[in-house]
C-alpha positions in Angstrom: 190.2 -48.8 27.1 192.0 -46.2 28.5 194.0 -46.6 31.9 191.6 -44.0 33.4 188.6 -46.0 32.4 190.0 -49.2 33.9 190.8 -47.4 37.1 187.6 -45.9 37.3 185.8 -49.4 36.9 188.1 -50.8 39.5 187.2 -48.0 42.2 183.5 -48.5 41.2 183.6 -52.3 41.9 185.5 -51.6 45.2 182.8 -49.1 46.1 180.0 -51.5 45.1 181.6 -54.3 47.1 182.4 -52.1 50.2 178.8 -50.9 50.4 176.9 -54.1 49.0 175.5 -51.8 46.3 173.0 -52.6 43.6 172.0 -50.6 40.5 169.0 -51.6 38.6 166.0 -50.6 36.5 162.5 -51.3 37.1 159.3 -51.7 34.7 158.4 -48.2 35.7 161.1 -46.7 33.5 161.8 -44.0 36.0 165.4 -44.2 36.0 168.4 -45.7 37.7 167.5 -47.1 41.1 170.5 -47.5 43.6 170.5 -49.5 46.9 173.0 -50.2 49.6 173.0 -53.1 51.9 169.7 -54.5 50.7 167.9 -51.4 51.9 165.2 -49.8 49.9 166.6 -47.7 47.0 167.6 -44.2 47.9 168.0 -42.8 44.3 165.8 -42.8 41.4 166.9 -40.9 38.3 168.3 -41.0 35.0 171.4 -38.8 35.8 174.4 -40.1 37.9 175.6 -36.3 37.8 177.7 -35.8 40.9 175.6 -32.6 41.9 172.4 -34.8 41.9 174.1 -37.7 43.9 175.3 -35.1 46.3 171.8 -33.5 46.6 170.2 -36.9 47.2 172.7 -37.6 50.0 172.1 -34.2 51.7 168.2 -34.5 51.5 167.7 -38.2 52.3 167.1 -38.7 48.7 163.8 -36.6 48.6 164.8 -33.8 46.5 164.0 -33.4 42.7 164.9 -35.0 40.2 166.0 -37.6 42.6 163.5 -39.2 44.6 163.3 -41.9 47.5 161.6 -45.0 47.4 160.1 -47.0 44.6 160.1 -50.7 44.4 161.8 -53.2 42.0 
């Protein structure tokens, strides 16, 4: 593993801890779900593309292809 990959994983782990974040899938096969602090998931999609993540943040997760809601 490269040093850059190690640093990425460490930073990601720090963010997951800081924001009590969960990443998970459901039986619906509708993509990756992200939840922060035990709240309902705010992102559902297959791509963690930075542009799509920013779009979800500025549209309360209701833009396409990201979508709010869903259940585990």
